[in-house]
RODO-2510 file (C-alpha; in nm, 4 decimals, decimal comma):
residues 312
     n   res          X          Y          Z
     1     x    -0,0053    -0,0002     0,0098
     2     x     0,1645     0,3693    -0,1019
     3     x     0,1479     0,6335     0,1403
     4     x    -0,2080     0,7850    -0,0089
     5     x    -0,4015     0,4927     0,0121
     6     x    -0,2338     0,4075     0,3791
     7     x    -0,3777     0,7673     0,4860
     8     x    -0,7074     0,7424     0,3035
     9     x    -0,7508     0,3581     0,4704
    10     x    -0,6649     0,5383     0,8208
    11     x    -0,9005     0,8152     0,7563
    12     x    -1,1928     0,5994     0,6434
    13     x    -1,1425     0,3654     0,9562
    14     x    -1,1296     0,6693     1,1982
    15     x    -1,4679     0,7605     1,0395
    16     x    -1,6924     0,4295     1,0047
    17     x    -1,5399     0,3851     1,4032
    18     x    -1,6684     0,6992     1,5017
    19     x    -1,9890     0,6939     1,3208
    20     x    -2,1168     0,3496     1,4733
    21     x    -2,1110     0,4826     1,8673
    22     x    -2,2464     0,8382     1,7489
    23     x    -2,6110     0,8785     1,8550
    24     x    -2,8712     0,8279     1,5470
    25     x    -2,9670     1,1722     1,5223
    26     x    -2,6094     1,3119     1,5063
    27     x    -2,4848     1,0358     1,2743
    28     x    -2,7325     1,0850     0,9912
    29     x    -2,7568     1,4356     1,0172
    30     x    -2,3371     1,4384     0,9985
    31     x    -2,3867     1,2713     0,6772
    32     x    -2,6593     1,5056     0,5358
    33     x    -2,4154     1,7607     0,5853
    34     x    -2,1457     1,6021     0,4013
    35     x    -2,3539     1,5214     0,1164
    36     x    -2,5134     1,8684     0,1101
    37     x    -2,1656     2,0442     0,0846
    38     x    -2,0419     1,7930    -0,2221
    39     x    -2,3578     1,8303    -0,3681
    40     x    -2,3134     2,2323    -0,3659
    41     x    -1,9095     2,1873    -0,4943
    42     x    -2,1130     2,0563    -0,7971
    43     x    -1,7980     1,7799    -0,8502
    44     x    -1,7996     1,5250    -1,1664
    45     x    -2,0168     1,2431    -1,0023
    46     x    -2,3166     1,4964    -0,9401
    47     x    -2,2735     1,6492    -1,2508
    48     x    -2,3069     1,3490    -1,4069
    49     x    -2,5792     1,1991    -1,1765
    50     x    -2,7742     1,5247    -1,3174
    51     x    -2,7185     1,4289    -1,6727
    52     x    -2,8834     1,0550    -1,5478
    53     x    -3,1613     1,1675    -1,3902
    54     x    -3,2820     1,3707    -1,6978
    55     x    -3,3025     1,0677    -1,8604
    56     x    -3,4965     0,8970    -1,6528
    57     x    -3,7064     1,2109    -1,6287
    58     x    -3,6939     1,3789    -1,9457
    59     x    -3,9763     1,6162    -1,8807
    60     x    -3,8363     1,7639    -1,5355
    61     x    -3,7012     2,1169    -1,5519
    62     x    -3,3483     2,1881    -1,4829
    63     x    -3,4188     2,3185    -1,1127
    64     x    -3,6161     1,9779    -1,0410
    65     x    -3,3310     1,7822    -1,1362
    66     x    -3,1120     2,0097    -0,9369
    67     x    -3,3238     1,9194    -0,6265
    68     x    -3,3894     1,5576    -0,7060
    69     x    -2,9300     1,5437    -0,7168
    70     x    -2,9262     1,6942    -0,3758
    71     x    -3,1913     1,4419    -0,2413
    72     x    -2,9901     1,1830    -0,4556
    73     x    -2,6531     1,2968    -0,2704
    74     x    -2,8506     1,2792     0,0646
    75     x    -2,9497     0,9211    -0,0128
    76     x    -2,6163     0,7923    -0,1393
    77     x    -2,4729     0,8786     0,1773
    78     x    -2,7391     0,7456     0,3849
    79     x    -2,6557     0,4455     0,2356
    80     x    -2,2705     0,4761     0,3723
    81     x    -2,3839     0,5988     0,7468
    82     x    -2,6251     0,2494     0,7416
    83     x    -2,3261     0,0656     0,6462
    84     x    -2,0996     0,2001     0,8914
    85     x    -2,3601     0,1118     1,1339
    86     x    -2,5125    -0,2132     1,0384
    87     x    -2,2549    -0,4637     1,1656
    88     x    -2,4115    -0,3567     1,5099
    89     x    -2,7666    -0,4169     1,4463
    90     x    -2,9378    -0,7126     1,6052
    91     x    -3,1832    -0,9691     1,3963
    92     x    -3,4731    -0,7275     1,5518
    93     x    -3,3336    -0,3997     1,4341
    94     x    -3,2343    -0,5130     1,0825
    95     x    -3,6279    -0,5978     1,0441
    96     x    -3,7428    -0,2821     1,2001
    97     x    -3,5115    -0,0885     0,9468
    98     x    -3,6475    -0,2723     0,6735
    99     x    -3,9519    -0,3696     0,4783
   100     x    -4,0050    -0,5976     0,1665
   101     x    -4,3069    -0,5535    -0,0847
   102     x    -4,3754    -0,8077    -0,3197
   103     x    -4,2453    -1,0841    -0,0526
   104     x    -4,4864    -1,3200    -0,2049
   105     x    -4,2790    -1,2866    -0,5317
   106     x    -3,9288    -1,3812    -0,3695
   107     x    -4,1161    -1,6910    -0,1652
   108     x    -4,2775    -1,8311    -0,4679
   109     x    -3,9268    -1,8370    -0,6753
   110     x    -3,7193    -1,9963    -0,3528
   111     x    -4,0295    -2,2647    -0,3147
   112     x    -3,9268    -2,3839    -0,6556
   113     x    -3,6332    -2,5261    -0,5333
   114     x    -3,3678    -2,4017    -0,8277
   115     x    -3,2044    -2,0738    -0,6618
   116     x    -3,2933    -1,7502    -0,7233
   117     x    -3,1110    -1,4662    -0,9151
   118     x    -3,1703    -1,1407    -0,7684
   119     x    -3,1074    -0,8554    -1,0351
   120     x    -3,0788    -0,5113    -0,8505
   121     x    -3,0038    -0,1775    -0,9222
   122     x    -2,7484     0,0795    -0,7563
   123     x    -3,0255     0,1859    -0,5550
   124     x    -3,1302     0,2253    -0,2073
   125     x    -2,9187     0,0061     0,0629
   126     x    -2,8793    -0,3722    -0,1141
   127     x    -2,6363    -0,4334     0,1980
   128     x    -2,9589    -0,3820     0,4182
   129     x    -3,1783    -0,6109     0,2046
   130     x    -2,8994    -0,8425     0,1833
   131     x    -2,8717    -0,8970     0,5657
   132     x    -3,2208    -0,8941     0,5746
   133     x    -3,2686    -1,1740     0,3356
   134     x    -3,0047    -1,3745     0,5133
   135     x    -3,2018    -1,3387     0,8235
   136     x    -3,5433    -1,4112     0,7200
   137     x    -3,4856    -1,6084     0,3707
   138     x    -3,1619    -1,8483     0,3769
   139     x    -2,8050    -1,8284     0,2509
   140     x    -2,7357    -1,5409    -0,0449
   141     x    -2,3851    -1,5141    -0,2333
   142     x    -2,3240    -1,1518    -0,3525
   143     x    -2,0428    -1,0427    -0,6095
   144     x    -1,8476    -0,7123    -0,4933
   145     x    -1,6191    -0,5055    -0,7216
   146     x    -1,2811    -0,4590    -0,5769
   147     x    -1,2019    -0,1422    -0,3944
   148     x    -0,8660     0,0377    -0,3551
   149     x    -0,6571     0,0246    -0,1007
   150     x    -0,7095    -0,3611    -0,0805
   151     x    -0,7331    -0,3330     0,3382
   152     x    -1,0485    -0,0951     0,3043
   153     x    -1,1760    -0,3786     0,0442
   154     x    -1,0907    -0,6629     0,2985
   155     x    -1,2796    -0,4491     0,5491
   156     x    -1,5775    -0,4222     0,3005
   157     x    -1,5510    -0,8194     0,2858
   158     x    -1,5419    -0,8882     0,6395
   159     x    -1,8391    -0,6271     0,6986
   160     x    -2,0786    -0,8163     0,4613
   161     x    -1,9564    -1,1517     0,5959
   162     x    -2,0383    -1,0625     0,9236
   163     x    -2,3846    -0,9599     0,8689
   164     x    -2,4395    -1,3176     0,7144
   165     x    -2,3265    -1,2942     0,2987
   166     x    -2,1101    -1,4993     0,1155
   167     x    -1,8949    -1,2581    -0,1318
   168     x    -1,6989    -1,3789    -0,4172
   169     x    -1,4915    -1,0544    -0,5649
   170     x    -1,5369    -0,9700    -0,9005
   171     x    -1,2061    -1,0929    -1,0887
   172     x    -1,2471    -1,4480    -0,8766
   173     x    -1,1472    -1,7200    -1,0892
   174     x    -1,4118    -1,9076    -1,2421
   175     x    -1,6898    -1,6673    -1,1014
   176     x    -1,9437    -1,7738    -1,3154
   177     x    -1,8970    -2,1421    -1,2547
   178     x    -1,8988    -2,0766    -0,8528
   179     x    -2,2075    -1,8780    -0,9114
   180     x    -2,4034    -2,1358    -1,0907
   181     x    -2,2675    -2,3676    -0,8309
   182     x    -2,4072    -2,1996    -0,5589
   183     x    -2,7803    -2,1885    -0,7277
   184     x    -2,7403    -2,5626    -0,7790
   185     x    -2,7929    -2,6048    -0,4163
   186     x    -3,1440    -2,5190    -0,4859
   187     x    -3,1861    -2,2789    -0,1543
   188     x    -2,9337    -2,0090    -0,2136
   189     x    -2,9947    -1,6673    -0,3787
   190     x    -2,7714    -1,4758    -0,5709
   191     x    -2,7600    -1,1043    -0,5608
   192     x    -2,6301    -0,9291    -0,8770
   193     x    -2,5980    -0,5410    -0,9136
   194     x    -2,7115    -0,5508    -1,3054
   195     x    -2,7831    -0,2284    -1,4117
   196     x    -2,4174    -0,1272    -1,5004
   197     x    -2,1868    -0,3169    -1,7109
   198     x    -1,8236    -0,3671    -1,5737
   199     x    -1,6980    -0,5776    -1,8788
   200     x    -1,6453    -0,6269    -2,2045
   201     x    -1,9245    -0,8648    -2,2583
   202     x    -2,2395    -0,6439    -2,1990
   203     x    -2,5699    -0,6760    -2,3781
   204     x    -2,7245    -0,3550    -2,5553
   205     x    -3,0835    -0,2811    -2,4378
   206     x    -3,2925    -0,0067    -2,4429
   207     x    -3,2917     0,1725    -2,1292
   208     x    -3,5010     0,5097    -2,0265
   209     x    -3,5297     0,4979    -2,4467
   210     x    -3,1421     0,5391    -2,5020
   211     x    -2,9046     0,2388    -2,5435
   212     x    -2,6845     0,1000    -2,2500
   213     x    -2,5052    -0,2270    -2,1649
   214     x    -2,5881    -0,4809    -1,8781
   215     x    -2,4031    -0,7208    -1,7556
   216     x    -2,5341    -1,0607    -1,8971
   217     x    -2,4680    -1,2764    -1,6217
   218     x    -2,8331    -1,3155    -1,4685
   219     x    -2,9233    -1,4607    -1,7933
   220     x    -2,6683    -1,6728    -1,8444
   221     x    -2,6924    -1,8509    -1,4838
   222     x    -3,1058    -1,8624    -1,5673
   223     x    -3,0342    -2,0639    -1,8491
   224     x    -2,7791    -2,2582    -1,7171
   225     x    -2,8953    -2,3694    -1,4244
   226     x    -3,2649    -2,3490    -1,4125
   227     x    -3,2587    -2,0423    -1,1736
   228     x    -3,5666    -1,8076    -1,1075
   229     x    -3,4707    -1,4281    -1,2002
   230     x    -3,6291    -1,1668    -0,9385
   231     x    -3,5546    -0,8362    -1,0520
   232     x    -3,5994    -0,5998    -0,7333
   233     x    -3,6069    -0,2032    -0,6704
   234     x    -3,5020    -0,0306    -0,3454
   235     x    -3,5611     0,2915    -0,1715
   236     x    -3,5691     0,4777     0,1360
   237     x    -3,8764     0,6171     0,3266
   238     x    -3,8319     0,7998     0,6314
   239     x    -3,7547     0,6046     0,8765
   240     x    -3,7013     0,2440     0,6653
   241     x    -3,5009     0,1550     0,4042
   242     x    -3,7680    -0,0774     0,1399
   243     x    -3,7270    -0,3160    -0,1367
   244     x    -3,9808    -0,4614    -0,3762
   245     x    -3,9363    -0,8329    -0,5584
   246     x    -4,1014    -0,7769    -0,8948
   247     x    -4,2154    -1,1041    -1,0845
   248     x    -4,0151    -1,3280    -1,1849
   249     x    -3,8384    -1,3234    -1,5312
   250     x    -4,0076    -1,5497    -1,7365
   251     x    -3,7914    -1,7816    -1,9583
   252     x    -3,9402    -1,9341    -2,2743
   253     x    -4,0137    -2,3004    -2,2759
   254     x    -3,7912    -2,2999    -2,6220
   255     x    -3,5257    -2,1495    -2,4407
   256     x    -3,2096    -2,3366    -2,4581
   257     x    -3,1324    -2,4775    -2,0677
   258     x    -2,8929    -2,6309    -1,8883
   259     x    -2,5148    -2,6550    -1,8376
   260     x    -2,4334    -2,6428    -2,2313
   261     x    -2,7206    -2,3829    -2,3062
   262     x    -2,4478    -2,1335    -2,4313
   263     x    -2,3890    -2,4064    -2,7143
   264     x    -2,7536    -2,4303    -2,8118
   265     x    -2,9196    -2,2412    -3,0994
   266     x    -3,1057    -1,9350    -2,9625
   267     x    -2,8522    -1,8937    -2,6509
   268     x    -2,7770    -1,4948    -2,7678
   269     x    -3,1286    -1,4231    -2,8236
   270     x    -3,2463    -1,5555    -2,5161
   271     x    -2,9480    -1,3674    -2,3386
   272     x    -3,0611    -1,0481    -2,4941
   273     x    -3,4006    -1,1005    -2,4384
   274     x    -3,3951    -1,1587    -2,0818
   275     x    -3,1556    -0,8757    -2,0024
   276     x    -3,4126    -0,6502    -2,1899
   277     x    -3,6656    -0,7926    -1,9728
   278     x    -3,4584    -0,7012    -1,6694
   279     x    -3,3784    -0,3742    -1,7910
   280     x    -3,7285    -0,2764    -1,8206
   281     x    -3,8390    -0,3865    -1,4797
   282     x    -3,5685    -0,1830    -1,2947
   283     x    -3,6660     0,1260    -1,5011
   284     x    -3,9787     0,0782    -1,3610
   285     x    -3,8168     0,1000    -0,9915
   286     x    -3,5680     0,3741    -1,0552
   287     x    -3,8499     0,5900    -1,2327
   288     x    -4,0727     0,5317    -0,9292
   289     x    -3,7578     0,6156    -0,6656
   290     x    -3,5244     0,8033    -0,9056
   291     x    -3,3815     1,0312    -0,5479
   292     x    -3,2255     0,6675    -0,4715
   293     x    -3,0831     0,5497    -0,7760
   294     x    -2,7484     0,6292    -0,7045
   295     x    -2,5684     0,6228    -1,0458
   296     x    -2,2837     0,8778    -1,0203
   297     x    -2,1024     0,7166    -1,3338
   298     x    -2,1345     0,7327    -1,7293
   299     x    -2,4057     0,4641    -1,7904
   300     x    -2,5294     0,5088    -2,1615
   301     x    -2,2982     0,4279    -2,4489
   302     x    -2,3503     0,7706    -2,6170
   303     x    -2,1550     0,9024    -2,3122
   304     x    -1,9075     0,6499    -2,2849
   305     x    -1,5155     0,7003    -2,4560
   306     x    -1,4894     0,4231    -2,7165
   307     x    -1,3160     0,1115    -2,5822
   308     x    -0,9580     0,0191    -2,7198
   309     x    -0,9862    -0,3240    -2,9042
   310     x    -0,8577    -0,6093    -2,6627
   311     x    -0,5836    -0,7706    -2,7314
   312     x    -0,5429    -1,0945    -2,9270
***
């Protein structure tokens, strides 16, 4: 670790420890003030958030988008305040601070005994949703993007493990096969952030009227394992975090299914169709709660710089 990363980790750890022991009102008030300060500074993340929100709500005025981005930054920092405090919460406190709508959809999917893929957006509080799921529904595996410095990533890894989730880091060798093995256990949920592609293998979809790419992982895993896909939306209400389990994504009876699905005719078309269905459900949830969509990065293809071709 270099000195800059070392200093960042020390500062982050000190803040984490302090927030855990602050009174609730003080902790969340502090994070609101940090969010407001960053929002007023109009940094790159805020500017991009406003561009993204303008696509979600194309009829909104600039003043409405500006206010929405302020709420969005507060929501984003509320997520971080929750994350710092969550390891100290009991099962009762987790249940008091979270509510799932559409629970019957998740229960019906789990009852099939084929595993459940939860397709999530960067919205609301997915860590608290995961803690609630493992407390009330059964084992859950998620994939986490690596952070720098590495010690910070390890701390987040321990945090998520401590609240009951199994975490596989992005870049884990044979990651897709590992996730497929988990789903084949039958009673396990696999949670995948699905509204932003971090690879070169994304599937092109229509999203709020423009083209972007989303990860093919949920569709691929459903086709190769028979697991059920449940898209979800997440948001904050005044006193708690909430989520909605949408109806399952239907796999057509003509789609290739099984470990060799990727080698069968019609596989690519099935992946594209299923991923577009996921995009449609995520779009619905984001439109209902745009202030809780924490997308501070470029997302649509027209905004992204062209990628250099991969070396052979």
